BALOBA-1460 file (C-alpha; in Angstrom, 3 decimals):
// residues 154
<rec num="1" residu="m" x="37.755" y="127.140" z="171.352"/>
<rec num="2" residu="s" x="37.244" y="125.425" z="167.938"/>
<rec num="3" residu="i" x="39.835" y="125.651" z="165.081"/>
<rec num="4" residu="l" x="36.798" y="126.674" z="162.604"/>
<rec num="5" residu="a" x="35.952" y="129.700" z="164.690"/>
<rec num="6" residu="r" x="39.798" y="130.661" z="164.897"/>
<rec num="7" residu="f" x="40.162" y="130.242" z="161.084"/>
<rec num="8" residu="m" x="36.932" y="132.218" z="160.340"/>
<rec num="9" residu="y" x="37.976" y="135.278" z="162.836"/>
<rec num="10" residu="r" x="41.478" y="135.408" z="161.517"/>
<rec num="11" residu="a" x="40.120" y="135.184" z="157.792"/>
<rec num="12" residu="l" x="37.658" y="138.052" z="158.416"/>
<rec num="13" residu="v" x="40.553" y="140.066" z="160.168"/>
<rec num="14" residu="w" x="42.678" y="139.592" z="157.095"/>
<rec num="15" residu="k" x="39.896" y="140.510" z="154.941"/>
<rec num="16" residu="e" x="39.467" y="143.889" z="157.087"/>
<rec num="17" residu="r" x="43.358" y="144.554" z="156.792"/>
<rec num="18" residu="q" x="42.830" y="144.077" z="152.940"/>
<rec num="19" residu="r" x="40.169" y="146.389" z="152.812"/>
<rec num="20" residu="a" x="41.772" y="149.134" z="154.774"/>
<rec num="21" residu="q" x="44.948" y="148.862" z="152.700"/>
<rec num="22" residu="h" x="43.123" y="149.241" z="149.332"/>
<rec num="23" residu="g" x="40.937" y="151.867" z="150.663"/>
<rec num="24" residu="a" x="43.727" y="154.131" z="151.041"/>
<rec num="25" residu="h" x="43.499" y="154.125" z="155.048"/>
<rec num="26" residu="r" x="39.926" y="155.585" z="154.769"/>
<rec num="27" residu="p" x="37.056" y="154.215" z="156.460"/>
<rec num="28" residu="p" x="34.149" y="153.315" z="154.119"/>
<rec num="29" residu="v" x="31.793" y="156.212" z="153.741"/>
<rec num="30" residu="p" x="28.222" y="154.666" z="153.954"/>
<rec num="31" residu="s" x="26.525" y="156.687" z="150.968"/>
<rec num="32" residu="s" x="23.236" y="154.758" z="151.353"/>
<rec num="33" residu="e" x="20.997" y="153.111" z="153.946"/>
<rec num="34" residu="t" x="21.865" y="149.824" z="152.602"/>
<rec num="35" residu="e" x="25.506" y="150.709" z="153.097"/>
<rec num="36" residu="h" x="25.174" y="151.640" z="156.514"/>
<rec num="37" residu="l" x="23.292" y="148.137" z="157.270"/>
<rec num="38" residu="k" x="26.092" y="146.353" z="155.532"/>
<rec num="39" residu="t" x="28.635" y="147.799" z="157.693"/>
<rec num="40" residu="g" x="26.658" y="146.694" z="160.501"/>
<rec num="41" residu="a" x="26.233" y="143.395" z="159.132"/>
<rec num="42" residu="r" x="29.862" y="142.953" z="158.725"/>
<rec num="43" residu="g" x="30.682" y="144.421" z="162.466"/>
<rec num="44" residu="e" x="28.006" y="141.758" z="163.612"/>
<rec num="45" residu="t" x="29.729" y="138.804" z="161.739"/>
<rec num="46" residu="l" x="33.088" y="139.954" z="163.013"/>
<rec num="47" residu="a" x="31.913" y="140.087" z="166.544"/>
<rec num="48" residu="y" x="30.264" y="136.596" z="166.408"/>
<rec num="49" residu="w" x="33.290" y="134.952" z="165.300"/>
<rec num="50" residu="y" x="35.540" y="136.923" z="167.643"/>
<rec num="51" residu="l" x="33.225" y="135.614" z="170.505"/>
<rec num="52" residu="r" x="33.299" y="132.038" z="169.082"/>
<rec num="53" residu="q" x="37.076" y="131.918" z="169.172"/>
<rec num="54" residu="g" x="37.088" y="133.612" z="172.599"/>
<rec num="55" residu="g" x="35.142" y="130.481" z="173.748"/>
<rec num="56" residu="y" x="31.447" y="131.713" z="173.602"/>
<rec num="57" residu="t" x="28.813" y="129.114" z="172.474"/>
<rec num="58" residu="i" x="26.408" y="131.436" z="170.500"/>
<rec num="59" residu="v" x="22.636" y="130.103" z="170.783"/>
<rec num="60" residu="a" x="21.139" y="133.032" z="168.904"/>
<rec num="61" residu="r" x="21.563" y="135.840" z="166.678"/>
<rec num="62" residu="n" x="19.403" y="138.995" z="166.038"/>
<rec num="63" residu="r" x="16.700" y="137.604" z="168.595"/>
<rec num="64" residu="r" x="13.548" y="139.871" z="168.730"/>
<rec num="65" residu="a" x="11.125" y="139.942" z="171.291"/>
<rec num="66" residu="r" x="7.726" y="138.645" z="170.445"/>
<rec num="67" residu="s" x="6.542" y="141.576" z="172.241"/>
<rec num="68" residu="g" x="8.099" y="144.186" z="170.169"/>
<rec num="69" residu="a" x="10.345" y="145.355" z="173.023"/>
<rec num="70" residu="g" x="13.487" y="145.180" z="171.069"/>
<rec num="71" residu="e" x="16.223" y="142.997" z="169.742"/>
<rec num="72" residu="i" x="19.446" y="141.348" z="170.990"/>
<rec num="73" residu="d" x="22.407" y="141.037" z="168.356"/>
<rec num="74" residu="l" x="24.008" y="137.951" z="169.747"/>
<rec num="75" residu="i" x="22.938" y="135.498" z="172.752"/>
<rec num="76" residu="g" x="25.773" y="132.952" z="173.885"/>
<rec num="77" residu="w" x="27.213" y="131.131" z="176.852"/>
<rec num="78" residu="d" x="30.389" y="132.152" z="178.263"/>
<rec num="79" residu="g" x="31.256" y="129.243" z="180.273"/>
<rec num="80" residu="p" x="28.050" y="129.014" z="182.918"/>
<rec num="81" residu="v" x="27.288" y="132.599" z="182.242"/>
<rec num="82" residu="l" x="24.329" y="133.575" z="179.815"/>
<rec num="83" residu="s" x="25.468" y="136.562" z="177.891"/>
<rec num="84" residu="f" x="23.391" y="139.119" z="175.923"/>
<rec num="85" residu="v" x="25.711" y="140.895" z="173.602"/>
<rec num="86" residu="e" x="24.815" y="144.166" z="171.894"/>
<rec num="87" residu="v" x="27.204" y="145.012" z="168.952"/>
<rec num="88" residu="k" x="27.865" y="148.460" z="167.869"/>
<rec num="89" residu="t" x="29.829" y="149.130" z="164.883"/>
<rec num="90" residu="r" x="31.480" y="152.642" z="163.771"/>
<rec num="91" residu="t" x="33.599" y="153.843" z="161.093"/>
<rec num="92" residu="s" x="35.032" y="156.914" z="162.498"/>
<rec num="93" residu="d" x="35.327" y="158.277" z="165.833"/>
<rec num="94" residu="v" x="33.344" y="161.452" z="165.213"/>
<rec num="95" residu="a" x="30.556" y="160.312" z="167.159"/>
<rec num="96" residu="g" x="32.542" y="158.892" z="169.873"/>
<rec num="97" residu="p" x="33.385" y="154.931" z="170.668"/>
<rec num="98" residu="p" x="30.785" y="152.605" z="169.634"/>
<rec num="99" residu="e" x="29.581" y="151.552" z="173.080"/>
<rec num="100" residu="a" x="28.729" y="155.330" z="173.811"/>
<rec num="101" residu="a" x="25.590" y="154.603" z="171.327"/>
<rec num="102" residu="v" x="24.251" y="152.085" z="173.975"/>
<rec num="103" residu="s" x="22.108" y="154.656" z="175.768"/>
<rec num="104" residu="k" x="20.034" y="153.997" z="178.868"/>
<rec num="105" residu="a" x="16.536" y="153.537" z="176.724"/>
<rec num="106" residu="k" x="18.788" y="150.954" z="174.575"/>
<rec num="107" residu="q" x="19.722" y="149.275" z="177.841"/>
<rec num="108" residu="k" x="16.251" y="148.983" z="178.945"/>
<rec num="109" residu="r" x="14.893" y="147.341" z="175.534"/>
<rec num="110" residu="i" x="17.647" y="145.105" z="175.826"/>
<rec num="111" residu="a" x="17.044" y="143.845" z="179.243"/>
<rec num="112" residu="r" x="13.458" y="143.254" z="178.442"/>
<rec num="113" residu="t" x="14.063" y="141.266" z="175.646"/>
<rec num="114" residu="a" x="16.527" y="139.283" z="177.677"/>
<rec num="115" residu="k" x="13.945" y="138.702" z="180.460"/>
<rec num="116" residu="e" x="11.583" y="137.477" z="177.607"/>
<rec num="117" residu="y" x="14.045" y="135.298" z="176.098"/>
<rec num="118" residu="m" x="14.818" y="133.798" z="179.730"/>
<rec num="119" residu="r" x="11.144" y="133.360" z="180.417"/>
<rec num="120" residu="r" x="10.770" y="130.989" z="177.447"/>
<rec num="121" residu="l" x="14.058" y="128.909" z="178.444"/>
<rec num="122" residu="r" x="13.445" y="125.468" z="180.051"/>
<rec num="123" residu="r" x="15.833" y="126.183" z="182.482"/>
<rec num="124" residu="r" x="16.860" y="129.378" z="183.955"/>
<rec num="125" residu="p" x="20.468" y="130.404" z="184.120"/>
<rec num="126" residu="l" x="22.232" y="130.906" z="187.127"/>
<rec num="127" residu="s" x="23.720" y="134.126" z="186.041"/>
<rec num="128" residu="y" x="23.454" y="136.317" z="183.231"/>
<rec num="129" residu="r" x="25.191" y="139.564" z="182.019"/>
<rec num="130" residu="f" x="24.899" y="142.156" z="179.392"/>
<rec num="131" residu="d" x="28.373" y="142.786" z="177.083"/>
<rec num="132" residu="i" x="29.161" y="145.146" z="174.347"/>
<rec num="133" residu="a" x="31.082" y="144.151" z="171.521"/>
<rec num="134" residu="s" x="32.610" y="147.588" z="170.101"/>
<rec num="135" residu="v" x="33.560" y="147.159" z="166.496"/>
<rec num="136" residu="a" x="35.550" y="150.260" z="165.361"/>
<rec num="137" residu="w" x="37.581" y="151.328" z="162.248"/>
<rec num="138" residu="d" x="41.477" y="151.180" z="162.243"/>
<rec num="139" residu="s" x="43.139" y="153.003" z="159.450"/>
<rec num="140" residu="e" x="45.741" y="150.004" z="159.357"/>
<rec num="141" residu="a" x="43.710" y="147.069" z="160.310"/>
<rec num="142" residu="g" x="40.361" y="147.502" z="159.309"/>
<rec num="143" residu="l" x="37.281" y="146.901" z="161.715"/>
<rec num="144" residu="q" x="38.509" y="145.568" z="165.029"/>
<rec num="145" residu="v" x="36.593" y="144.029" z="168.049"/>
<rec num="146" residu="r" x="36.637" y="144.959" z="171.653"/>
<rec num="147" residu="l" x="34.585" y="143.165" z="174.067"/>
<rec num="148" residu="i" x="33.392" y="144.799" z="177.223"/>
<rec num="149" residu="k" x="32.045" y="142.246" z="179.635"/>
<rec num="150" residu="d" x="29.296" y="143.276" z="182.014"/>
<rec num="151" residu="a" x="28.813" y="146.690" z="180.467"/>
<rec num="152" residu="f" x="25.525" y="147.561" z="182.165"/>
<rec num="153" residu="k" x="23.200" y="146.056" z="184.598"/>
<rec num="154" residu="a" x="19.577" y="145.522" z="184.042"/>
């Protein structure tokens, strides 16, 4: 695990704690579409550094299929396993946990995009899996990441 990844993840966690403390322990309420996108981008960045400090080698971010099938948030190697990671960020628990937002239809789009990505590789990975990085708001600590390995099958 690289020192840079550990440092970046800890710095982002510190920043989220500061945001939580100064926000009077309330999750940020997206007031517009751009705020919603900013929250998602913060979650993806936090998940990226969480995975890096956990030993993943990230090879692609926001990879879109040429066929228009969908997008994969993060693609990385976890040792010998190629991992396709869907990041879901939520600022409240009203709609349930973040990972509940990955529907069967979304799983199919991710799987189609992953297959297209693997066809373009020079050598096929021996094994791959689909993970979900669940990023949720905590009133004491800000956004927190939970990784669900092998969350669904293609």
